[in-house]
C-alpha positions, 0 to 999 in steps of 0.5 A: 500500500502506497501512502500519499502525503496530504499536500501532494496532488496525484494528478498535476496535469489536471490542476495545470489544465484548470489554471490554464483554462482560468487564465484563458477565460480571464484574458477573454473577459478582459479583452471583451470588457475593453471592446465593450468599454467604448460603446458603454461609455458613449451610451452613458455620456449620451444618457447623462450628459456627463463626460466627453459628450458636448451639448450644442445650443440651438439659439444664442443666449438672449442676455449677456452674463453678469459675472465677471471672471478674473484670469491670470497668466503665469509664464514660468521661464527656466533660468538662462533661457533667452525668452521675453516675458509679456508684461500682461499679468491677467485679464478681466472678462465677462462670462457669456 
């Protein structure tokens, strides 16, 4: 009578096939998810207006905006770089 240790597998080929099948299924699932991501994201953006889908106005707004925005410019230049800087620091604009 042969005593088989508790932790050893008498059929390692079966275990290897199972691991290979699990890895192949995971790979197929990831490729499928990658192909499905673009249309699903586009459908989500179209339904919610979130993300990369832009909204197009049919008519220009009747009244101009009342908010004033302040925009500041920052032009960092590396030392030793021969570049001229603009003297303009910022601008104030009205939001449409």
